[in-house]
N, C-alpha and C positions, 0 to 999 in steps of 0.2 A: 504494500500500500504506500503510495507516494504522498508527500505532504507539500502543501503550499503555504505561503505566508509564514515561513519558519521564523521563530523568534526565540531569543534567550534573554531572560531578565536576571539581574543580580543586584540585590540591595546591599551595597557595600557599607552604607551608613549603619546598618544593623550588625553586620559582621565585624566591622572595625569602628566602634563608637568614637565620636569626637573626643579628643583631638588625634586619635591614632592614625586616621586616614589623611595623608597629605594631598595626594592627587593621583589621577590616572595618567601614568607616563605614556603608555602606548596601548593601542587596541588594533590587532591585525588579524586577517584571515585570508587564505589563498583561494577560498571557494565561496565564502559567504560575504555579504555586503555589510560592513560594520557601520555603526551610526557615529557621526561626528559629534553628536550632542551628548553622548553617554559620559556621565561623570560619577555614577554609582550612588548619587545622593538625590539630586533634583530630577535626573533622567536615568532610569535603571534598565532601559532596553539597550542591549548591545548591538542589535541588528536593525536594519531599516524595515524588515518585515516583507521584503519583496522577493526573497529567494524561495526556491523549491528544492526538495530532496526526493530523489527516486528511491525505489525499493533497493534495500541493501546498500544504500549510499550513506556517506557520513561527511560531516564538516567539522573543521577545527577552528577555534578562535583562541588567539594568544593575547593575554592581557598582562601588562606590567604595571605594578602599583608602587607608589611611594608610601611606606608605612613608618610611623614614628611610635615604636612600642612604649607603653607606659610602664612606670616603675613597678606597679603591682600586677601587671599582666605579662605572662610569658608566652601565651599561645592564643590563637584566634581560630574560630570555625566559620566556614563559609558554605552556603548553599546557592545553587543557581537553578533556575527553572527553564525548561524548553517547552515550546508549544508550537502548534501548527494546525492547518485545516486540511481535512481529507478531501478527496475529489467529490465526496458526497456531501460536503459542507459541514461535517462534524468537527468541532474543535476538540483537540486532544492535547494533554499536557502531562509532564512528568518531572519530578524533582531529580536532579543529577545525583549519580552515585560516584563516590570518590574512585579515582583510578581510570584505566582504559577499558575495563571489563564492566559492561552495564548489568551483568547478571552473575555476580561473584558467588552466590549460593547455588547456582546451577539448577534452579527449579523451573527454568524456561519462562520465568515471569519477571522481567526487568522492572516492572512497576512496583514491586515490593522491596526494592533495594534503593536506599537513599541515604547512605552514610555520608556525613559531611566531610569536607576536606579540611584537615587541621593544619594550620600554619604555626610552627614553633619558631619563634623569633629570638635572636640573641638580644637580651636586655642588657645594654651597656650603661654603666653608671660610673662617673669619674668624680672624685672629691678629695678632700684633704682638710688639714687644719694646721694653723701656726699658733703656738702658745709661747708667751714670753712672760717671765717674772723678773722684776727689777726691785731691789731693796735699797733703802737708805738707812744708815745707822746714826747714832749720836756722835760718832767720830767723823761725820761727814763723808763716810765711805759709800760710794755708789757701786753696787755689785749686780752683775748679771747672774741671777741665781740659776735660771734655767731658760733654755730656748729649745723648742722641739718643733720639728716639721714632719708631718705625716701626709702621705699622698697614697691614694688607692684607686684601683680600677676594678670594677665588678662586671663580669660577663655571665649572665644567666646562672647565677648562683655560685660562681667561682670568683674569688676575690684575691687580688695580689696587692701587697702593701709594702711601702718603704717608709722607714722611720729613722730620723736622726735626732740626737739630743746633744746639746753643748752647754757649757757654762763659761764663767769668766776665764777659765784656764784653757779653753779651746774645745774642739769637738770631742765628745766623750764616748759616744756609741753610735752604731749604725746597724740596722737589721732589715732583712728582706723576708717577708712571710707570705704564705698563701694558704687558702683553705677553700673547701668546697665539698660537694656531695657527689659521689659516684655510685649510682644505684642506691643501695641501702647503707652504704658506708660513708661516714663523714671523715674527710682527710684534712690534715693540716701539716705544715712544715714551716721552719724558720731557720734563717742563716744569719749569724751575728758576727760582726767585725769589731776590731779595735782600731779606730782611725789614727790613733797616735803613732802607731808603728805599722799601719796597713797590714795587719795580720788577722788571720781567722781566729775566732773565739770559740764558736760552737755551732753545731747544726742539730736541729731537732725535727723529728717526724712522728706523726701520730695517726692513728686510725681508731674510729669508734663505731660500734654497731650494736644492734639489739637482737637477741635470740630468745624467743619464748619469754618476753617481758624482762629479760635480764640484760642490763647494759654492760658492755665490755669495751674497755679502752686500753690501747697499748701505745706506749711512748718509747721512742729510742732517742737518746741524747748522747751525742758524741762531742767531746771537748778536749782542749789541751790544758793540762796534761791528760794523757789517755786514762789515767787512773780515776779521773772525774767522770768518765763516761758511764752510762748506765742504761738499762731498759726497765720499764715498769709496766705492770699489768694491774688494772683496776676492774673490779666486778661489783655490781650493785643491783639490787632488786627489792621489790616490796610485795607484800601480800597480806590482806586481812589486818591492816593496821600495824604490821611489823615490817620494818625495812632494815636491810643489812648492806654493808659495804666493806670490801676488803681491797687493800692495795699491797702489792708485793714488788720489791725493787731488787734488781740484780746488777752487780758490777759487770762491766764488759771486759776490761783489761786489768786483772784477770777476771774470768767469769766466776762470780761467787755471789751467794745470797748476802744482801746487805741489811734489809729490814722489811718488816711487814706491819701493817696497821689494820686492825679489824674492829669494826664498829657495828652496833645494832641499836635500833630505836623502836620503842614500843609506844604506840599512841593509845591513850586511855580516854576515849571520848566521854565516858560517863562522868569523869571528874575533870575534863578539859585539861589534861596534863599529859606529859610524855616522859618516859624513862629512857635513858641513854647509857650505853656501856661501850667502852673502847679499851683495846689492849694493844701495846706496842712491843715488838720483838726485834732484836738485831742479830745479825750473824755472828758477831763477836761476843756479845754478852748474854744472848738468850732473852729471857724476860727482862723488859726494861721498866714498863709502868702500865698501870691500868686505872681507869676512872669510871665511876658510876655516878650518874646524876639524875635528879628528879626536878622538874620545873613546873611552877605554877599549880601546885596541888592546893585545892581549896580546902581550908580547915574550918573556916567560919564563913557562912554565907547568909547575907541578908539579916544579920543580927544587928539591931539598931542602925540599919542602913549602912553597915560597914562590912565589906568583903575582905577577908584575909586569906592570902595564899602563901604557900611555903615552897622554897626551893633549896636543894642541897646538892653538894658534890663531894664525893669520897674518892680520894686519889691515893694510889699505892705505888711505891717504888721499892727497890730492893733494900733501901736504907731507911725510909720513913713512910708514915701514913698521915695524910692531912684531910681534915674535914672542914668544909666551909658551907655556910647556909645563908639564907636571906628570908625575910618576912616582908610581904608587900601588903599595904593597907590601901584600900580604895573605897573611900566614903561616898555615899550618895546623898551628900548634904548640899547646902547652898554653894559651897566651893568644893567641886569634885576633883580633889587633887589625888595624885598617886604618891604614896610614901613607901620607901623600901629601906629596911634595916639589913645591913650586911654584917655577917659574923663568921666565926670559925671556932673550932674546938681544939685548943692547943694541947690539951691533955685530957685523959679519960675523966669524965665527970665534970668538966669545966667548959662552959659555953660563954664566949665573949662576943660582943658586937663591936666592930671596929669602924663602922661608918653608917651614914644615913644619906639617902638621896631622895629627892622628891621633884615632882613636876606638876604644873597646873596649866592647862590649855584653855585658851579663850576661843569663842566661836569664830573669830576672824582669822584664826591660824597662828596667833601670837602665843608663845609658850614660855612660861617662867620655870627656871630650874634652880634648885639648891642642892649643894653637896657638902657634907661635913665629915671630916675624918677624925676619929677618936685616937688614932695611933699614927705617929710620924712615919712609921714604916709603910703605912697603907695610903699615904697621901696621893701617890701617883695613881693608884687604882680607883680612888674615890673621886678626887677633884680633877684628875688628868694632868696635874703638875706636882712634882715631888716637893717643891719648895713651899706649897701653900696647903693649909688644912681645910680651908673653907672657900667655896666658890658660889657666886650668885650670877646667873646668866638669864638673858632674855633673847629670844630669836623669833623671827617671823617673816612673812612675805612683804615685799615692797611692790607697789604698782610700777609697771614699766611699759615700754612701747612694744609693738609688734605682736601683741597677744600673749606674751610671756611675762611671768612674774619674776621680779628680782627677790633678793633676800637680804636680811640683816641679822647680825648677832653682836651682842654687847655682853661683856663679862667683867666681873670684879672679883679679885682673888685676895685672900687675907692670910697673913702669916702670924708668927708669934708676936706678942705685944712687946714694945720696946722696953728697955730697962734704963732708968726707973720707969715703971708702968704709968702711962698717962691715959690708957684706955684698955678695955677688955681685950681687944684684938687690933691688929694693924692692917689697914688697907694698903696693899703693897703693889698691886698690878692691875692695870686697866687694859682691856682688849676690846677691839671693835673691828668688824668686817662688814663689807657691803659688796653684793654681787648684783650687777645691773646689766641686763641685755640692752644695748644701745640701738641695735638694729638686728635684722635677721642675719645670723652668722657672725655677729660681732658682740663679744661679751667683755665687760670690764669688771675686775674685782680689786678692791682695796682692803688691805689688812694692816692693823696697827697693834703693837704691843708697847705700852708705856708704863714703866715702873714709876711709882709716885716719887721716888728720889731723883728721877730725871736721868739716871745712869743706865745705859744699855738699851735704850728704846730703839725700835725698828719700825720702819714703814715700808710696805711693799705694794707694788702695782703689778697686776697680772692682766695680760690681754689674751683673748682667745678669738681667732678668726677662723671660721670654717666655711667650706663651700661644698 
């Protein structure tokens, strides 16, 4: 049966949504008459509709498109429709089947085959960042603390990256890395150099995959000297609220067992808590240490609108055993602050509290913090600075341009009272920091530490430019 008024239609705007479709570059056919008006959007008919096809005859249309793949789309599907009029005046139509065989299932009915043509396009993305930090001290010393340059190119899930860092003494490091997915395996590699003497530092390669809900990762690290080279194997999985992870490391030159770390976590939903246990072993010493911890165990709930939770950690080594604990109080009063007491058990039957931390959050995102250490040895773990036993801080968001919020943080640190004492405690350090996005891809951060005696102050400026 021959056909007259042969036509092909293809709605490219549906297959390649804006702005993916740039233009129709060319439309050609050696047998059929193509339409000069076809653009796939306003005009979707490829032919003029004046051609005829005889029995067992075929026609081919070649179309070249300009496509701009979007960052979140890696493939597109396209359908075309063919139609014509029989000599008896009956209109017939069929949706195209991908490939050159119109009846791939071999049932002698091409009308039930209409698999779309899939276009997998390389999604190319190029970007990078420049970060610089400059500091000024009370001795009028201007120092380039850090300068880093990162550039990357990503092609359909595979990413290559170059990173360089430097300081006031010169170029410190350079690395080239790549990562991507091949089938079900995630691959990564990195090559590091020492620019000061143009020498190789290390090369690392890794692969990660999952088998029956078990994640397996292998890393090979080769460095100079060769005795620093190793290979490691990590295995992790979870089931019914229990998760486990183990990592095993072997030296390469010579090949020997170096260490192993095994951990397990048990989730206890009824009490909204979790128990964790870890053990560390080494090839030279055997057993090294073990820890058992329990976090956020509710011991008093909704009593006078005060919820109390308990956490503890028990650590073992071949030489000592240490027990630390904390109590967290969360009142549901007018001021819903969180208060946590930090403690330890230095000897059997003795329980001491060495610190207190608390926070109070406002609805606008501003949060107030307080931290007090009851032991000089614990200052660093409680206030974050070993020289100060008490810290008062406030931090929160700042309005900024470009749809992003900035942030601020202010801190006051207190030390021992002067001698002779003139107050209960001494205000010794003031800190302030501001992070402001000035435009899309341009961020400015200011940081200051100012001791109240005026000695040793620092002021730093950090720029981050990304594209």
